[in-house]
C-alpha positions in Angstrom: 24.4 15.7 -15.4 25.2 15.9 -19.2 28.5 14.7 -20.5 31.0 17.6 -20.2 34.7 18.3 -19.7 33.8 21.0 -17.2 36.2 21.6 -14.3 33.1 21.6 -11.9 32.8 17.7 -12.2 33.0 16.0 -8.8 32.9 12.2 -8.5 33.2 9.9 -5.6 34.3 6.6 -4.2 32.0 5.4 -1.5 33.2 2.0 0.1 31.7 0.5 3.0 34.1 -1.1 5.3 32.1 -4.2 6.0 34.6 -6.5 4.4 37.5 -6.6 2.1 37.2 -4.9 -1.5 36.8 -7.4 -4.3 37.3 -7.3 -8.1 33.8 -5.9 -8.6 34.6 -2.9 -6.4 37.9 -2.4 -8.2 36.2 -2.2 -11.5 33.7 0.2 -10.5 36.2 2.5 -8.6 38.6 2.3 -11.4 35.8 3.5 -13.7 34.9 6.3 -11.3 38.5 7.5 -11.3 38.8 7.3 -15.0 35.8 9.3 -15.6 36.7 11.9 -13.1 40.3 12.3 -14.8 38.6 12.6 -18.2 36.5 15.4 -17.0 39.3 17.2 -15.1 37.4 16.8 -12.1 37.8 16.2 -8.2 37.6 12.8 -6.6 36.1 12.3 -3.2 36.7 9.3 -1.0 33.7 8.7 1.5 33.9 6.0 4.3 30.3 4.7 4.5 30.7 3.0 7.9 26.9 3.4 9.3 26.6 -0.2 9.8 28.5 -0.3 13.0 27.9 -3.9 13.8 29.8 -5.0 10.6 32.2 -2.1 9.9 35.8 -2.6 11.5 38.7 -0.3 11.6 41.0 -2.9 9.7 38.6 -2.9 6.8 38.9 1.0 6.7 42.7 0.8 6.5 42.6 -2.2 4.0 40.2 -0.1 1.6 42.6 3.0 1.6 45.7 0.5 0.9 43.9 -1.4 -1.9 42.7 1.8 -3.7 46.0 3.4 -3.5 47.6 0.0 -4.6 45.3 0.2 -7.8 46.7 3.6 -8.5 43.6 5.6 -7.6 44.1 9.0 -5.8 41.7 11.4 -4.4 41.9 15.1 -3.1 39.2 14.9 -0.5 38.6 12.2 2.0 38.8 10.9 5.7 42.6 10.6 5.4 43.2 14.1 3.8 40.3 16.4 4.6 38.5 18.8 2.4 36.1 21.6 2.5 32.9 19.3 2.8 34.0 17.0 5.5 33.7 15.0 7.7 34.1 12.3 5.0 33.0 9.5 7.5 29.4 8.8 7.8 29.4 7.9 11.4 30.4 11.5 12.0 27.8 13.1 9.9 24.6 12.3 12.0 23.4 15.8 12.4 23.0 16.3 8.6 20.8 13.1 8.4 18.8 14.2 11.2 18.2 17.6 9.7 17.0 16.0 6.4 14.8 13.4 8.3 13.1 16.4 10.0 12.6 18.1 6.8 10.8 15.0 5.3 8.7 14.6 8.5 7.6 18.3 8.4 6.5 17.8 4.9 4.5 14.8 5.5 6.6 12.6 3.3 7.5 9.9 5.8 5.7 7.7 8.5 6.6 5.4 11.4 6.5 1.7 10.7 6.5 -1.1 13.3 6.8 -3.9 10.7 9.6 -6.3 11.4 12.0 -7.3 8.6 10.2 -10.7 8.6 6.8 -9.1 8.4 7.8 -7.3 5.4 9.2 -10.3 3.6 6.2 -12.4 4.4 3.7 -9.8 3.2 5.6 -8.6 0.2 3.3 -8.4 -2.8 6.2 -9.3 -5.1 9.6 -10.9 -4.6 11.4 -7.8 -6.1 14.2 -10.1 -7.2 17.7 -8.7 -7.3 16.8 -5.9 -4.9 17.7 -5.4 -1.3 14.3 -4.2 -0.1 11.0 -6.1 -0.7 8.0 -4.2 -2.0 6.3 -3.0 1.1 2.6 -3.8 1.5 1.8 -0.5 3.1 0.4 -2.2 6.4 1.6 1.0 8.4 1.1 3.7 5.8 -1.3 6.3 7.1 -4.3 7.2 5.0 -4.0 10.8 5.9 -1.1 13.4 6.2 1.5 11.9 8.7 2.0 15.4 10.0 -1.4 15.3 11.5 -0.7 12.1 13.5 -0.1 12.4 17.3 3.7 12.0 17.0 5.1 15.0 19.1 7.3 12.6 20.8 9.2 11.5 17.6 10.5 14.8 16.8 14.1 14.2 15.4 16.2 17.0 16.4 19.7 16.0 17.4 19.3 17.4 20.9 16.6 15.0 21.6 18.5 12.1 20.7 16.9 10.9 17.3 13.9 9.0 16.1 14.7 5.4 17.5 12.2 2.8 18.2 10.4 2.5 14.9 11.4 2.4 11.2 10.6 5.6 9.3 9.4 4.9 5.6 9.3 7.3 2.8 5.8 7.4 1.2 6.4 6.9 -2.5 4.0 8.5 -5.1 2.1 5.5 -6.4 2.0 5.4 -10.1 4.5 7.9 -10.8 7.2 7.1 -13.3 10.6 7.9 -12.4 13.0 8.0 -15.3 16.6 9.1 -15.9 19.2 8.7 -18.7 22.0 6.5 -17.3 25.3 7.7 -18.8 26.3 4.0 -19.4 23.0 1.9 -19.8 20.7 4.6 -21.3 17.1 5.4 -20.5 15.8 3.8 -17.3 12.2 3.9 -16.3 10.5 2.7 -13.1 7.2 3.1 -11.5 6.7 3.9 -7.8 4.4 1.5 -6.1 5.1 -1.1 -8.6 8.9 -1.6 -9.0 9.6 -0.5 -5.5 7.5 0.5 -2.5 7.6 2.7 0.5 11.3 2.4 1.6 13.1 2.9 4.9 15.0 6.1 5.5 15.7 5.6 9.1 16.1 2.3 11.0 14.4 1.5 14.4 18.0 1.1 15.9 18.4 4.8 15.3 20.7 4.6 12.3 20.0 6.3 9.1 19.2 4.0 6.1 21.5 4.0 3.0 19.0 5.8 0.7 18.9 8.9 2.9 22.5 9.0 3.9 23.7 8.8 0.4 21.5 11.5 -0.9 22.4 13.7 1.9 26.0 13.3 1.5 26.3 13.5 -2.3 24.4 16.8 -2.1 26.4 18.3 0.7 29.6 17.1 -1.2 28.5 18.5 -4.3 28.9 15.4 -6.3 27.9 15.7 -9.9 28.1 12.2 -11.1 27.8 8.9 -9.2 29.4 5.8 -10.6 28.1 2.6 -9.1 27.1 -1.0 -9.8 23.9 -1.9 -11.8 22.4 -3.5 -8.9 21.7 -0.2 -7.5 19.4 1.0 -10.3 16.3 0.9 -8.1 18.2 2.6 -5.3 18.8 5.5 -8.0 15.0 5.8 -8.4 14.4 5.9 -4.8 17.1 8.5 -4.4 15.6 10.6 -7.1 12.5 10.9 -5.1 14.5 11.9 -2.0 16.5 14.6 -3.9 13.2 16.0 -5.2 11.5 15.8 -1.8 14.4 17.7 -0.1 14.9 20.2 -3.0 18.4 19.1 -3.9 20.0 18.9 -7.1 20.1 15.4 -8.8 23.5 14.3 -9.9 24.2 12.2 -13.1 24.4 8.4 -12.9 26.6 5.9 -14.5 25.8 2.2 -13.7 28.5 -0.5 -14.3 27.9 -3.9 -15.2 28.4 -6.4 -12.5 31.3 -8.6 -12.0 30.2 -12.3 -11.6 32.0 -15.5 -10.5 32.2 -18.7 -12.7 28.7 -19.6 -11.5 27.3 -16.3 -12.6 26.7 -15.0 -9.1 27.7 -11.4 -8.6 30.7 -11.0 -6.4 30.2 -10.1 -2.8 32.3 -9.6 0.1 32.1 -13.1 1.0 34.1 -13.9 -2.2 37.3 -13.6 0.0 39.4 -15.3 -2.5 38.8 -12.6 -5.0 39.6 -9.9 -2.6 42.0 -7.1 -3.7 44.1 -8.0 -0.5 44.2 -11.7 -1.3 45.1 -10.9 -4.9 47.9 -8.6 -3.9 49.3 -11.5 -1.5 49.1 -13.9 -4.4 51.3 -11.6 -6.5 48.9 -10.1 -8.8 49.7 -6.6 -10.2 47.4 -3.6 -10.5 47.5 -4.1 -14.2 46.3 -7.6 -13.9 43.4 -6.4 -11.7 42.6 -3.8 -14.2 42.5 -6.3 -17.1 40.5 -8.9 -15.3 
């Protein structure tokens, strides 16, 4: 989306309650709130709690308290409702199943039985800094996946979902995906070289991050996504999904990452730099904003 002061601007905060928010999250969410305010837009809070093994209710409450302590407010979210709810991902399964079936019907995904270890061992490149190794294509069919004998893998909600195998999106090898980031400028990546076929549904019957985010951002009419620069490759993947599903692509603003004294980007394991710990240590919201 081009820079604009249009009232139609819709931004979002999308924390995952798998741990306490840290300084890196604070910077990203503060930038998201600021950009939304500058555009006179609507800010949405979405609880991305799909990882049920790691997500905990106390982290949900903590993230809401931390965001409000930072002075961030939103007008739609799991705590206040809105026209595009529910705003908690674990309550949106039917939307993900519908999108997965669309991809299946269009021959854009295929079942994959490779384990995470198999993929890591056979990756053709280390893909440093990304969360998904470059897939070797071992399970990629040589023909249209729609012609495979997979009638038992229909994914309508009433049949319980596509559990048992991973489902991968077949990227168009050699196609360049380019977009102009509103902060970092022109970004160019090549499918099949910079990233490979990626998972959209996990074998434990949970939608993968890439699919869930695309479905939710489109359904919630998000016009600009503000997030960390570590997700640039995810943006390229998601652009392919938007195209495949015929959905409008939002604008993107990727923030520089906050790193510790050793130069390692902050993660939720950095508990000493969590917003909750800083609050308990006597920090003020202004100190966090200026850190």
